C-alpha positions, 0 to 999 in steps of 0.5 A, a space after each residue: 182154587 176151591 173153597 176148603 172145608 173151612 170155607 177158605 179159598 186156596 190153591 191145594 197142594 201148597 207148602 206152609 211154614 208155621 213159625 212158632 218159635 215164640 210159642 213157649 208157654 201158656 196159651 201160646 202153647 195151647 193155640 199151637 197145639 190146637 193148630 197142629 192138631 186141626 190144620 193138616 187134618 182140615 187141608 190133607 192135600 198140603 204140607 206143613 212144616 212147623 218150626 218150634 221151640 223145644 217143648 212137649 207136644 202131644 204124640 198124636 200130632 207127629 203122626 199126621 203125614 202132612 206135618 213135619 216138626 222141626 225143633 229149633 235149639 236157638 228158639 229155646 234159648 234167649 231173645 237174642 238167639 231167637 231174633 237172629 234165627 228169624 232173620 
């Protein structure tokens, strides 16, 4: 364990899922974009998988080596479909 650049203590080489299927508009999308731009750069030894609805993201986000973005079609639909996907 060590203290990362952000001051957090964690094990390096983690695989982290970011469940952002509810970030569809407004502030949620802005927060998600900022998170996806910053977190993989702060933790280059970790692997991130972001599950997102079908939304537009800046191109430079998808070029980060330790970030995989998976578009979940069910998340772009109604709340019931999103609920069953999360379960």
